C-alpha positions in Angstrom: 0.0 0.0 0.0 2.7 2.5 1.0 4.8 1.7 -2.1 1.8 2.3 -4.3 1.2 5.6 -2.6 4.8 6.8 -3.1 4.8 5.8 -6.8 1.5 7.5 -7.3 2.7 10.7 -5.6 5.9 10.7 -7.7 4.0 10.4 -10.9 1.6 13.2 -9.9 4.5 15.5 -9.1 6.1 14.7 -12.5 2.8 15.5 -14.1 2.6 18.8 -12.3 6.1 19.7 -13.5 4.8 19.2 -17.1 2.5 22.2 -16.6 -0.7 20.3 -16.8 -3.5 23.0 -16.7 -6.7 23.3 -14.8 -9.6 23.6 -17.3 -11.0 27.0 -18.0 -14.2 26.0 -16.3 -12.5 25.3 -13.0 -12.6 28.1 -10.4 -10.2 28.6 -7.5 -11.4 30.0 -4.2 -11.0 30.2 -0.5 -13.4 29.7 2.4 -14.4 30.7 5.9 -17.3 30.4 8.4 -19.4 32.9 10.3 -18.6 32.1 13.9 -15.0 31.5 13.1 -14.3 34.8 11.4 -17.0 37.4 12.0 -16.9 38.5 15.6 -19.5 41.1 16.4 -21.2 38.4 18.4 -23.7 40.7 20.2 -23.9 43.6 17.7 -26.7 44.9 15.5 -29.4 42.6 16.7 -27.6 39.3 16.4 -29.0 36.6 18.8 -27.0 34.1 20.9 -25.8 30.9 19.3 -24.8 27.6 20.9 -21.2 28.5 20.4 -21.6 31.7 22.3 -23.0 29.8 25.2 -20.3 27.0 24.9 -17.3 29.3 24.8 -18.5 31.5 27.6 -18.4 28.5 29.9 -14.7 28.1 31.0 -13.0 24.9 30.2 -14.6 24.1 26.9 -12.0 25.7 24.6 -8.3 25.8 24.8 -7.1 28.9 26.7 -10.8 29.8 27.2 -10.8 31.5 23.8 -14.0 32.8 22.2 -15.3 33.9 18.9 -16.5 37.2 20.3 -14.2 39.1 18.0 -12.4 36.3 16.1 -11.0 37.7 12.8 -13.4 40.7 13.0 -14.6 40.1 9.5 -18.0 41.6 10.5 -16.2 45.0 10.3 -13.4 44.2 8.0 -15.2 42.3 5.2 -14.1 44.9 2.6 -10.5 44.4 3.4 -11.0 40.6 3.2 -12.7 41.0 -0.3 -9.8 43.1 -1.4 -7.4 40.3 -0.4 -9.6 37.8 -2.4 -9.4 40.1 -5.4 -5.7 40.4 -5.1 -5.3 36.6 -4.9 -7.3 36.3 -8.2 -9.8 33.8 -6.9 -13.3 33.5 -8.4 -15.1 31.7 -5.5 -15.5 32.6 -1.9 -17.4 30.2 0.4 -18.8 31.7 3.6 -21.6 30.9 5.9 -24.6 32.8 7.2 -24.9 33.1 11.0 -28.5 31.9 11.6 -28.9 34.1 14.8 -27.7 37.1 12.9 -30.7 36.7 10.6 -33.2 35.2 13.0 -32.1 36.1 16.5 -33.9 33.3 18.2 -33.9 31.0 15.2 -37.6 31.5 14.3 -39.2 33.7 11.6 -41.1 35.7 14.2 -38.4 38.4 14.0 -36.1 39.0 11.0 -33.1 41.1 11.7 -32.7 43.4 8.8 -29.2 44.5 9.9 -28.0 40.9 9.5 -29.5 40.7 6.0 -27.9 44.0 5.1 -24.4 42.7 6.2 -24.6 39.7 3.9 -26.0 41.7 1.1 -23.2 44.2 1.4 -20.6 41.3 1.5 -22.2 39.7 -1.6 -22.2 42.9 -3.6 -18.6 43.6 -2.6 -17.7 40.1 -3.9 -19.5 40.5 -7.1 -18.1 43.9 -7.8 -14.7 42.1 -7.8 -15.8 39.3 -10.0 -16.1 36.7 -7.2 -18.9 34.2 -6.9 -20.4 33.6 -3.4 -20.8 30.0 -2.3 -23.1 30.3 0.7 -23.5 27.8 3.5 -26.8 28.2 5.4 -25.6 26.4 8.6 -22.0 26.1 9.8 -22.6 25.0 13.4 -23.8 28.3 15.0 -27.4 27.2 16.0 -29.5 29.8 17.7 -29.5 29.0 21.5 -33.3 29.2 21.6 -33.6 26.2 19.2 -31.1 24.2 21.3 -33.2 24.9 24.3 -36.0 23.1 22.3 -33.7 20.1 21.7 -31.5 21.3 18.8 -30.6 18.7 16.3 -32.3 16.0 18.4 -35.7 17.7 18.0 -37.6 16.5 14.9 -39.1 19.9 14.4 -35.6 21.3 13.6 -36.3 20.5 10.0 -39.2 22.9 9.9 -37.3 25.6 11.8 -34.4 25.2 9.3 -36.8 25.3 6.4 -38.3 28.6 7.6 -34.8 30.0 8.1 -33.7 28.9 4.6 -36.8 30.5 3.0 -36.0 33.9 4.6 -32.4 33.7 3.4 -33.3 32.5 -0.1 -35.8 35.4 -0.4 -33.4 38.0 0.7 -30.1 36.8 -0.8 -31.1 34.3 -3.5 -31.3 36.7 -6.4 -27.5 37.2 -6.1 -26.4 33.6 -5.3 -26.0 30.5 -7.5 -24.4 28.0 -5.1 -25.9 27.0 -1.8 -24.7 24.5 0.8 -27.4 23.7 3.3 -25.5 22.2 6.2 -21.7 22.0 6.7 -20.4 18.6 7.8 -23.5 17.3 9.7 -21.3 14.4 10.6 -19.0 16.7 12.6 -21.9 18.4 14.3 -23.5 15.1 15.3 -20.3 13.3 16.3 -18.5 16.2 18.1 -21.5 18.1 19.4 -24.0 15.4 20.2 -21.7 12.4 20.6 -18.3 13.2 22.1 -19.4 16.5 23.6 -16.3 18.4 22.5 -18.2 20.9 20.4 -21.3 22.9 21.1 -23.8 22.0 22.5 -21.5 19.6 24.4 -23.8 16.5 24.7 -22.2 13.1 25.1 -24.7 10.7 23.5 -22.4 8.3 21.5 -24.9 5.5 21.3 -28.0 7.2 20.0 -27.6 11.0 19.8 -25.3 10.9 16.8 -27.9 8.8 14.8 -30.8 11.0 15.9 -28.9 14.1 15.0 -28.0 12.6 11.6 -31.6 11.7 10.9 -32.8 15.2 11.7 -30.0 16.9 9.8 -30.8 15.0 6.6 -34.5 15.8 7.0 -33.6 19.5 7.5 -31.3 19.5 4.5 -34.1 18.0 2.3 -36.6 20.5 3.6 -34.3 23.4 2.6 -33.6 21.8 -0.8 -37.3 21.2 -1.6 -38.2 24.8 -0.6 -35.6 26.2 -3.0 -36.7 23.7 -5.7 -40.4 24.5 -5.4 -40.3 28.3 -4.6 -37.1 29.8 -5.8 -35.2 27.7 -8.4 -37.3 28.8 -11.4 -36.6 32.5 -10.8 -33.2 32.4 -9.2 -31.6 29.5 -11.1 -29.2 28.4 -8.3 -27.9 25.0 -7.2 -28.3 23.5 -3.7 -26.6 20.6 -1.9 -25.5 19.1 1.4 -21.8 19.3 2.4 -20.1 16.0 3.1 -16.8 15.5 4.9 -14.7 12.4 4.1 -11.3 11.0 4.3 -10.0 8.3 2.0 -9.9 4.9 3.6 -7.2 2.4 2.6 -7.5 -1.3 3.5 -4.5 -2.0 5.7 -3.6 -5.0 3.5 -4.6 -4.7 -0.1 -4.6 -8.4 -0.5 -7.0 -8.9 2.4 -10.7 -9.2 1.4 -11.6 -8.7 5.1 -9.6 -5.4 5.3 -11.3 -4.3 2.0 -14.6 -5.1 3.6 -13.7 -3.1 6.6 -12.7 -0.1 4.5 -16.0 -0.3 2.6 -17.9 -0.4 5.8 -16.0 2.6 7.2 -17.0 4.6 4.1 -20.7 3.7 4.7 -20.6 4.6 8.4 -19.0 8.0 7.8 -19.6 9.9 4.6 -22.2 7.3 3.5 -24.4 7.8 6.6 -25.1 11.4 5.3 -24.5 11.0 1.5 -26.5 7.8 0.9 -30.0 9.1 1.8 -29.4 12.2 -0.4 -27.7 10.6 -3.4 -29.1 7.0 -3.4 -32.0 6.8 -0.9 -32.1 5.6 2.7 -29.2 4.8 5.0 -26.5 2.4 3.7 -27.9 -1.1 4.1 -24.8 -2.3 6.1 -25.4 0.5 8.6 -29.1 -0.4 8.9 -28.3 -4.1 9.5 -25.4 -3.7 11.9 -27.1 -1.1 14.2 -30.3 -3.1 14.3 -28.4 -6.3 15.1 -26.3 -4.7 17.9 -29.3 -2.9 19.3 -31.1 -6.2 19.6 -28.2 -7.8 21.4 -28.0 -4.8 23.7 -31.6 -5.4 24.8 -33.3 -2.7 22.7 -36.8 -3.5 21.2 -35.9 -1.1 18.3 -32.9 0.0 16.4 -30.9 3.0 17.7 -30.8 4.2 14.1 -34.0 6.0 13.3 -36.0 4.4 10.5 -36.9 6.6 7.5 -40.5 6.1 6.3 -40.9 5.5 2.5 -42.4 9.0 2.3 -39.2 10.4 3.8 -37.0 8.3 1.6 -38.7 9.7 -1.5 -38.6 13.2 -0.2 -34.9 13.1 0.6 -33.6 11.1 -2.3 -32.2 13.3 -5.1 -31.9 16.5 -3.0 -28.7 17.6 -4.6 -27.5 19.6 -7.6 -23.7 18.9 -7.0 -21.4 17.2 -4.5 -19.8 19.5 -1.9 -16.7 17.7 -0.5 -14.5 18.5 2.5 -11.3 16.5 2.6 -8.2 16.9 4.7 -6.5 13.5 5.1 -6.7 9.7 4.8 -6.9 6.7 7.1 -6.0 3.1 7.1 -8.6 0.5 8.1 -8.4 -3.0 9.2 -10.9 -5.7 9.9 -11.5 -6.9 13.5 -13.8 -9.6 15.0 -17.0 -8.3 16.5 -16.6 -6.1 19.6 -18.2 -7.5 22.7 -21.6 -6.1 23.6 -21.2 -3.2 26.0 -22.3 0.4 26.3 -23.5 1.3 22.7 -21.4 3.6 20.5 -21.3 4.3 16.8 -17.7 3.0 16.7 -18.7 -0.4 18.1 -21.5 -0.4 15.5 -18.9 0.2 12.8 -16.6 -2.5 14.1 -13.3 -1.6 12.4 -9.9 -0.4 13.5 -8.5 2.8 11.9 -5.0 4.3 12.0 -2.6 6.3 9.9 0.6 5.5 8.1 3.6 6.8 10.2 5.3 7.9 7.0 2.7 10.5 6.3 3.7 14.1 7.5 1.8 15.3 10.5 0.5 18.9 10.8 2.5 21.0 13.1 -0.4 21.9 15.5 -3.1 19.3 14.9 -3.9 15.7 14.3 -3.9 16.1 10.6 -1.9 13.7 8.5 -1.3 14.0 4.8 -1.8 11.6 1.9 -2.2 13.6 -1.3 -3.2 10.6 -3.6 -6.2 9.9 -1.3 -8.1 12.9 -2.7 -7.8 11.5 -6.3 -9.0 8.1 -5.1 -11.9 9.7 -3.2 -13.0 11.9 -6.2 -13.1 8.8 -8.4 -15.0 6.9 -5.7 -17.6 9.7 -5.4 -18.1 9.9 -9.1 -18.6 6.2 -9.5 -20.7 5.6 -6.4 -23.0 8.7 -6.4 -22.8 10.1 -9.9 -23.4 13.7 -8.7 -22.6 15.4 -12.0 -20.5 18.1 -10.5 -18.1 18.2 -7.5 -16.8 21.2 -5.7 -14.1 20.8 -3.0 -15.4 23.1 -0.4 -12.7 22.6 2.2 -9.1 21.4 2.0 -6.3 22.8 4.1 -3.5 22.4 6.6 -2.8 23.9 10.0 0.5 25.4 11.3 1.6 27.0 14.5 0.7 30.6 15.4 2.9 33.3 13.9 4.4 31.2 11.2 4.6 33.1 7.9 7.1 30.8 6.1 4.6 28.0 6.0 6.5 25.5 3.8 4.5 22.5 5.2 1.2 24.1 4.1 2.6 24.8 0.6 3.8 21.2 0.3 0.4 19.9 1.5 -1.5 22.1 -1.0 0.8 21.3 -3.8 0.3 17.5 -3.3 -3.5 17.8 -3.0 -4.0 20.1 -5.9 -1.7 18.0 -8.1 -3.9 15.0 -7.4 -7.1 16.9 -7.9 -5.7 18.1 -11.3 -4.9 14.5 -12.3 -8.5 13.4 -11.3 -9.9 16.1 -13.5 -7.6 15.8 -16.5 -6.6 12.1 -16.5 -9.7 10.5 -14.9 -12.4 12.7 -16.2 -13.9 13.6 -12.8 -16.0 16.8 -13.1 -14.5 18.9 -10.3 -15.5 22.5 -11.1 -14.2 24.4 -8.0 -11.9 24.4 -5.0 -12.3 26.7 -2.0 -9.2 26.3 0.1 -9.6 26.2 3.9 -9.0 28.9 4.9 -8.6 32.4 3.8 -7.9 33.7 7.3 -6.5 32.4 10.5 -9.6 32.1 12.6 -11.3 30.6 15.7 -10.7 26.9 15.3 -13.6 25.6 17.5 -12.4 23.6 20.6 -8.8 24.3 19.6 -9.4 28.1 20.0 -6.5 30.0 18.3 -3.9 27.3 18.8 -4.4 26.0 15.2 -3.9 28.3 12.2 -5.4 27.2 8.9 -5.3 30.6 7.1 -3.1 31.4 4.2 -3.5 35.0 5.5 -2.2 35.5 9.1 -4.3 37.4 11.5 -2.7 39.0 14.6 -5.2 38.2 17.4 -3.1 40.2 19.8 -3.8 43.4 17.8 -7.1 45.1 18.2 -7.0 45.9 14.5 -6.6 42.1 13.6 -3.9 43.0 11.1 -3.8 40.7 8.1 -0.4 39.5 6.6 0.2 37.3 3.7 1.9 34.0 4.4 4.1 32.3 1.8 1.2 30.0 1.1 -0.9 32.9 0.0 1.8 34.1 -2.3 2.2 30.6 -3.7 -1.6 30.1 -4.2 -1.9 33.4 -6.0 0.7 32.2 -8.5 -1.2 28.9 -8.9 -4.4 30.8 -9.6 -2.7 33.0 -12.2 -1.0 30.1 -13.9 -3.9 27.7 -13.6 -1.3 25.1 -12.9 0.8 23.7 -10.0 3.9 26.0 -9.6 7.0 25.7 -7.5 
């Protein structure tokens, strides 16, 4: 497996040196998310989100950091757009803060100041020839809705639909690409399973599945509202965002390890992608959770059952595939785990690891395997046939204050080389790439200890001064050349 990866990587680097070009239809971009960059947490009528509540409780975030000011993009968005224009990118992915539009999450009160902020941002982008790619939900749920059960409450789909309708009506005439929910798997696993993200619930046996069920229903509601009420006049595209790694079998010659890798795909990206792109949960997930639930003494499966009406409503609610990818993993088969306190990992029943030869990010758990993205893009095209793929997140973290970020450049060069090969050599229709991230920002439970930005932000300076890292200068040259450059 490792030898194959090294050979693959060598070939892709040689291909890049031959000046293979990205197609004219391919658009480069960068990305960010509302709570991570905006700040202005209690300004101009914005309501309280679950992340405001979470960070204001000491001990939840490293160094008790908050997103109260973050990168201050709420006040500095024009400066940020000027940077985007200088980089030459044509896409900017950002998210709407639900409580900035609907302070308590319900349509009872619409905050016009919030709408005006995003309208101004969109118009500034478009004046500079940059297309907005807007995410409706990137984890900052209004606290009022969490008080009602959050993503464990079946009514969240209706609340989300009402919110989406307000945003489509106000911003939709200017937007062609919509992402409904960012990485529902992360929200459900970290927020309602492990308790390390807001709202901090530890429900690893059933909360993750309930959250997944309601997230998918909410996505479908937002999609159908756009399809039925806005698509004809606005002409945009809508999808759900899916995060995935590439999963290698530990032993390529082992059918059991291959089976384990396939199962890991189905329990991770497949849990969220399968209902949308194929209909219903993956069958292996249905069967395994039902079987273990029975052995654990349950009279029902811990995995909620979609009705046929729900399956039909959810199936096909996509116009493209929005993919977040950062790394790869190695998977091996194991005998069934003993019956004990239920968890999704026992349900999955595999062992994952990483290859020790892969470089490790300087300030996070991330490990790099550039060929994995090419494999994954081909996998998505073959399995889901989405028509169009946009890579909505891909990036690398470094330590605070580092401007000569050679590890990030090496990471991006490897991934973009393999994305280019997937497009040109394999015929995968990848039409866009929004690098994570434009700015150093608030990195959730890690606070400001991880820096994903290609633009440095000085968080010790009230002005939040922006400075180009070497990776930004390199990315600018890539965008201009439409090729991988040294």
